[in-house]
N, C-alpha and C positions, 0 to 999 in steps of 0.2 A: 499587124493584118497578114504581113505575108510569112510570116517569123509561124503565126498559127496554123497560116494552110500547108507552110512546110511539116508544122509537127503534123499536123491529120493527116498528111499525107503518106509520112513514115510510118502514123500507125497504124496507119490504113495495110498497107505494105506487111507489118511484121503479121497481121491480125490476117490477110488473104495466104502468108505462108503459112501461117501455124494450122487457119482450115483445113490443112490438105494435112494435118497430121493427129488429128484432135476434131471431134464433131463439133460443131457450130455451139455458139452457148451463147445462152440469153438470162437476163434476171426482172422481174416484175421492177418497174417502177414509180406504179400508181394501177389504180381502178376506179374506174368511174363514172357517169352518165351525165345526161342533158335533164339539165331542169329549167322547174314552170317559173319558177321563184327563190332563187337563189335563199333570201333572207326564211323562207319556208321552211327549205330542205335542211338549212343551216339549226333551224329550230330542233328541229328532229336531232340528228347527229349531232348536234352539242349539247339541246338545251335538254331535250331526255334520254339521247342513248348515251351522253355526258363526254363524248370524244372532243381533243383538243384543238381547236381552228390557230392554224400556222400562219394564213394568210386568206385575205379577203379584198377581194377587189369596192371599191368604195364608189368607183366611174366605169363606164363603160369602157372596154378599149379595143379600136381599130388595129388590126393588123391583118395584112397585106398575106406575108407569110404564110402564117396560119390559117384564114382564108382558103389560099391553094391546097396547102395540107388535109385541112376538112373539105372541103369542095361545100366553103362556107362561105365564099370570097362576097366580100358585100356587107358583113352581117359585121354585127358588134359583137361583146361578150361582155360578163363579167367570171372571175372565175373563183371559188373558193379552193382550200388545201386542206384535208382534215388527217390528223396522224391517228394510226390504228399504232396502237400500246403491242410492244416488243415485235415491231416488223418494220422492214428498212424501206415500203413501199407507203405511199399515202391513197385517200378517197380526195380525187379532185371531180368537184360539183362545179360544171360550165353551166351557164344561164345565156341562151345567141337570144340574141333581138335584129328589129328589122329584118328578118325572114323568115318566111311560112315556116309555120311547128305543126306538128297534132302528137296529140296525147298516146302515150304509149303506151300500155299497162299488161304486164308479161305473164304466165305461167309457166311453172315448171318444167312441164313437158312442152313447150315450146323450142322447136331451134334455133338457137343464139340467142336464149335469155339467158342472161347473168345472175347470179345468186353471190352475196357477199356473206360469207360467214361470219358471226364475231363471239368469240367465245367471250361466257361473264363467269364473274367471280359468284356470282349466287342468283342462280338463275329465280327465287322467288322476290330478291329485291327490283330486278332489270322488270320482270311483268309487270310487278304495282306502276311500275316508271311505265310500263307501256299503257294500263291500262288507266291512269288516271289524264294519259293524254289522248283516247281513246282512238289510240293506232287500230287499222285492220287487219287483222290478219288474214292469209292469203286462201283459208280453204272458210274465212267466215265465220267461224266460232268464239267463242269469246277466250279474250286471252287468260292462258290457265293459270291456277295459281303460283306452279312451279317446282319443282321435286327435291326430296331434301339433300341434305349436303351430300353428297360422294355418291350422289347417281347424276347417271345422264338424263337430263332434261332438256328440251327445245321447244323453240318458235319460231314460227314462219310467218313474218309479216311482210305487208307492203311501206313505203316510206312514201315522204307527199307524192311522188313521181311517177306510184309504179311497180319500182324498182325492189325485190325482192332481200331481205334482208333476215336470215338466222339467229340468232340469239342463243347460242345453248351453252348450257353449264355441264364439264366432262364430269365422269366421276372419278378421273387418276391418270393417272401416267399414259396407262395403254391406250385411254380414247383419244391419246393425240395422234395417234398410228405413226405417222411417219416423219413428224417432229419432236423437237422436246416441249417438256412441260416447259413454263417460261418461270425466271427466277423472279425477275421483280413485277409484283403485282401492285403496288404503291406507286403512285404520282398523278402526272396530268394527263389526264385522259383517262384517269384509271378508278372512274367511280365503280365502276359496273365492268366494260371489257379490258380483258389481257391478252388477247391475240385475236389476229383473222387469218381466214381464209378465203378463197377464190373453185367457186363453184360455176359451172357452166354447161350447157345443157346443147349437145350437136344435134346435126341430121344422124349420122351413123357415127359412132363413137371411133369407127375407123379412122375419120377426118382428126380425132386428136392429136392418135399416134404418127401421122405421116405430115400433120404441122405441127406442135407443140412436141412433140419426140423427135422427128426425124430431119427438120429443119432448125425448130428452136433449144432442141437440145435437151429438154425437159425430162428431167427421169420420173419416169411416168411408163404403167402395163397393166394390161387389162384385168381387170377384177375388182372388187373393195369385199375383203373377207373382213369380218365373219355373216356380212349381208347376201354378197352375191360371187360369184366364179367367175371364173374365166368368157362365159356364155351370156347368154338370153333367159333370163329367168322370172319367172312371174316377180309384181312386187308384194302382191300380198298384201298385209296389212300398211305397208309403209304408205300403199299410194291411196289412204283417208290424206294423209296430210299433205297434200296434190291434188283432191276431189279427183283423183283415178279408180277405176276399175278396179277390184284387188286382180284384173282377170289382166291386166294391162303387162306386156314383157316388158324387160329393164336390161340393158349394161350399163357395165360402166369402166372408166379407166382413170386409175388415181396413182399419187402419187408426191414427186415436190417437184414446182417449178423452182427453188431456193434452197438450199440449205434447209432456210428456216419457216418457209411459205408450201403448206401440199395445197395441191390443186385436185378438184372431183370435176371429170367430164364423165355426164351423161347420157343415154338415150332413151327415149318413153316413146314405145309404138302404139300410140294412142290418134286413132284416125281421125282425132280432130285437131292436132296439132296442127298451129300456122307459125311457118317460121318468122321472126323476126328480124328482119328485113328492112331499116327505115335510114332515113339521111339522118347526119352526126347530129341534126340539132334539135331532134326530136327530143320532148323531155321522155324520160324513162330508157333511152335509148345508152348502152353503154359503150365504154369501151376503155381495155386494157394496154399499158403500153409499158413496152421493154427495150429495155438499154439492151444493145447485140456489141459483138467483138468487132463484125466484118460487116455491114451494112452492106455493100454493093453489093457480096457475093451473096448474102440472104437474100437480097432486090432479086438475084439472078434466078436461086433457086426457087424461089416464089413465082416469078413468074413461067417458070417452065413445069412448076405445078400448078398454072392456068388459077392460081390465085385471083381473085376479084385487086387490082388497085382503086383506090378512091380518090388519091393526090394527081392532082390537074397533075396534065403531063405524063401520067406512069412512072414519072421517075421523083427521086427525095429532093427533097427541098428543106433549105436552110430556117429553124426554126429556134429563139433565141438561143443560138449558139452550137445549138443539135441538128445535126443532118438528120432528118426521119420522113417514113413513109408511113403510110397508112391504107391497111388492105382486109380486106374481109376474110376470115379462115373457114373452113370448107364448111360451115355451117352458115356462115356471115353477120358474126361477129365482127365489128369494128375493133383490130389492133394495130396500136401504134408501135413501129419499131425507130429505134434512134440509135444514132452512136454520136458520141459527146467525143468533142475532138479540146 
């Protein structure tokens, strides 16, 4: 134990020194959300969408440190880890028990509303699977047939917890924008899905730059060509996907949160938008986890930026051998930061 602590201290000192020579860096480790019923949500992601389950708790677990991290002290929980093809990060689903919960159903326009984009091999095949399972689209329309091979075809749906999932067939390599087209398209969990992407709605897209770029070091910038430039524009026909007026103004910050993971941040200036700021345990509430080089230095920057800390005591705790802290980004979305030693 002492040797491990010494190694951790040396690593932190090295990272701290490096942090003055280069921007802070981070890498997504997982994305996910709280669920009502773990088995039911897994039936969607594994049984319908075909993703591979890497781990599933069979019985509830109590972890005091995790409770302090997430402000869910006293609760027990069950977790499942699901692989996302061609990504280093996973989908983590957590069912909390013994604590009050409120069901959350999110809308694309709402600040702190996340979405998981899954690239699929064949839109017709996945859309048929969604239709057979009676999955609901976010705009209430029937599941479409799916576009022809070689075209862009997308459908936005809710999982059983009201969490948004986009399933998109890409038209070709350029349709992946800032990441590569995957070389591996057959294997476990790849019946339909071959890549993932992280999306998040901000209250103001400037918050994506000040937090995800300036603190976490993501390679992101204003705009999403050819859909939108660096300023604010009317959403136009795209608004129909999300029940938005064509006159709604929107803005985007896009790029990469690691070399093979595209991240997209949006702002929709709709007067009816409502920030999704709820406790960790509420079904549908999302959380993204990032591994970082120097947690203490980043935690200092987070506090200096007046970012809200959720973890009890406002300082990192050790969970499963990882020094971790849970914060809310400028939109109110939950972000776990950890440094493994």
